[in-house]
N, C-alpha and C positions, 0 to 999 in steps of 0.2 A: 595764779593771780589772786590777790587779796579779795575776799568776799565784799561786795558793795554794801555799804550801810543800808539798813532797812528803809530809811527815808529816801535814799537815792533810788532804790528799786521801786518804791511806792510812787516816785515821780515819773517813772517811765510810762509812756502811753500804751494803750492796748496794742497787741501785735497786729500787724497788717501783712498777712501772708499772701494776699491777692495782688496788691500793687505797692510793694514796699519802696521806700525811698532808696535811691542808689546814686553813688557819686559819679557814675559815668566812666568813660574811657580815658580820663585825663592821666591816670597812672601809666597806662599802656603807652600813650602818645609821648609823654615826657620821658619815661624811662628808656624806651626804644630809641628815641631821637638822641638822647645823651649817650647811650651805649654805642650807637653808631659813630658819633663824633669822637668819643674817647678811644674806641677801637681803631679808627682810622689814624688818629694822631699817634697812638702807640705803634701801629704798623709802620708809619713814616719814620718814627724815631728809630726803630730797629733797622729799617732800610738804610738810614743815614749812617748808623753805627757799623753795620756789617758790609755795606757796599761802598760807602764813601770814606769811612775811617778805618775799615777793616778790623774793627775791634768793638767789643761791647763790654761794659762794666757791670758790676753787680746791680747798680740802680736801674739799668736797662731791663735786666731780667725780672727785677721786682715789679716793674710795670706790667709785665706779662701776667704775673701772679695776681696783680691788682685787677686786671681786666677779667681774668677768670672768676675772681671773687665777685666782680660787678655783674657778670653774666648770671651767676647763681643768685645774686641778690635781686636781679631783675626778673628772672623766671619765677622764683618762688612766690612773691606777692601777687604777680599777675595770674598765676595759676590759682591762687587763693581767692580771686574774684569770682571764680566759678563755684566756690563753696561757702560764700557768705562774706568774703572780704569786701568792704565798701558798703555793706548794709548795716543798719542798726542791729545791735545784739538782740533786742526784743522782737525783731521781725524775723528771726531765724527759726524755721520749723525744727521739730525734734530731730529729724534725720540729719540736718546740718549740724546740730549740736553734737550728734554722735560722730560725725565726720571730724569736727574740731577735737572731740575727745580722743579719737584714735590718733590724730596728729600729735596732740599733746602727750599721749601715752608714749609715742615713739621718741619725740624730741625733748620731753621734759621729765623723764624718769628720775624720780628722787626729789623733785622740787617740792612736792607736797605729800603728806601722809595723813589720811588716805589720798591717793593720787588724784581721784576725781575732783577733789576740792580745788585743783588748779583751774578747772574750767567751769565747774558747777557754781552757780550764783546763790544756791541755797546755803543757809548758815551752817557751819560746821564748828561746833563748840570744842571739839577735840582735835581739829585739823592743825597740823604743824607744817608750815611752808617756809622755805628759804625766803629771805627778804629780797625778792626780785626788784621791787620798787627802788630800794636803796642802791642796789647794784646798777640798775639801768640809769637812774638819775645821776649817780656819781660818775659813771663812765661818760655820759653825755656832757656833763658840766666840765669834766677834765678835758675832753676832746675840744670843747669850745675854747677853753682857756689856752690850750696849746696852739690852736689855730690863730688866736689873737697874738700870742707871743711871737710865733713864727712870722706872721705878717708884719708886725712892728719891727722885728729884727731885720727882715729882708728890706723893708723900705728904708730903714735908718742906714744900712750899709750901702745898698745900691744907689741910693739917691745922691751919694757923694761922688759917684762916677759921672764924668762929663759925657753924657749921651749926645749924639746927633739928634736933631729934633724928631726924625722919624722913629728912631729907636726909643726915644723918650715916650712917644705916643704908644708904642708897643708895650713898654714897661707899665705905663699907666693902665693900659687895657688888661694886662695880666694882674695887676694889683686890684683892678675892679672885679675881676673874676674871683680873686681871693676874698674880697669883701663879701661878694655874693655867697661864697662857700661858708664864710663865718655866719652870715645871716641865716643860711639854711640850717646850720647847726643850732642856732638860737631857736628857730621855729621848731626844729626837732625836739629840743628841750621842752618847749611849750606843750607840744602834743604828748610827750612822755609824761609830763606832770599832770596833764588833763586826764589821761587814761587812768592813772593810779590814784589821783586825789579828787577829781571833779566828776567826770561823767561815768567812768568805768565802762564806757561803751567801746570795748577794745576793737571790735570788727569795723567800726565806723572811724574812730579817731586814728587807729593804727594805719589805716589806709593813707591818711594824710602824712602821718609820721614817716611811713616808708617812702612816700613820694619825695619828701625833703631829705631823707637819708640818701636816696639815689641821686638827687641834685648835688648834695654835698660831696659824695665820693667820686662822682663823675667829674665835677669841676676840679677836684683835687688832682685827678689824673691828667685832665686837660691842661691845668696850669703847670704841671710838672713836665709835660711833653712838648708844649708849644715852643719853648726856647731851644729845645734840642734839634728842631728841624731847620734851624737857621741856615746851615750849609746848603740844604736843599733849595731854600728860597733864593740864596745868593747865586746858585748855579742856574736855576730855571726862571727866576724872576729878578734878574739883575737891575731892572729898571726901578725897583723899590729902593735901591741904594743903601742896603744894610751892610755897613763896612766895619762896625764897631770894634769889638774886643779882639785882643790877641787870642789865639786858640786855647791856651791853657790857663794863663794867669793875667791878672790886671792889678795895678797898684792903686791904692788909696793912701795918699800921703806916703808915710814910711812903712805902711803895712801891706804885705803882699797877700792877696786872697785868691783862692781858687774859684773860678767862675764856671758855671755849668757849661759843658762843652757845646751846648746848643748855641751859645752866643759866639761860636767860632766862625 
């Protein structure tokens, strides 16, 4: 991480080792709740594919990999709360700095020369670090742009299909989740920029950054899985009256498009 400017370090308050500010259990509550929801939906998706349709495609297996990634992304920052994650960087005692140093040594080898410049806030005139700021911000911006493009394309194509009113409401709900995922990506960009250019308080602001990362990726999996459980809803909740699409294809004007099998 880039060394904070002297004026930023000078603006930090005195360390409070006795009763430091902490952001609370919101990360644990939000991340575990969303993980349970996304895992259940992916499980139902696979059940529909393997038990009702007797086949699974590559996108179904990708969802399993996505859930495994989300589990790792949920466990890591929540474990980090026991070692300073969620506290202000200036309130961390030396022992916790050492813990972060060891973690950085393992995960960030080669990011800085000398390596301790990655986590040490003291100035290093000869330190050479890879531009983590540019890489992180570029990735986050690109991710947000693709979210918006995919959302616009999905709406522009599917809105032309004549949905029954109940299915149109489901469609609106899915699009709303997509909008929330886009908003989460935008908030993630805000905190990434704040960490690298404003506060440099990585253990405090990255707590919020990771919270919104987990909101974003869980909602992405949820949006991708809800349509695929349509056959399950039709079988066990027929009173909802979802009868929409043909199993594999639907027509928009003269163009034939493939529709996610969940709308079957």
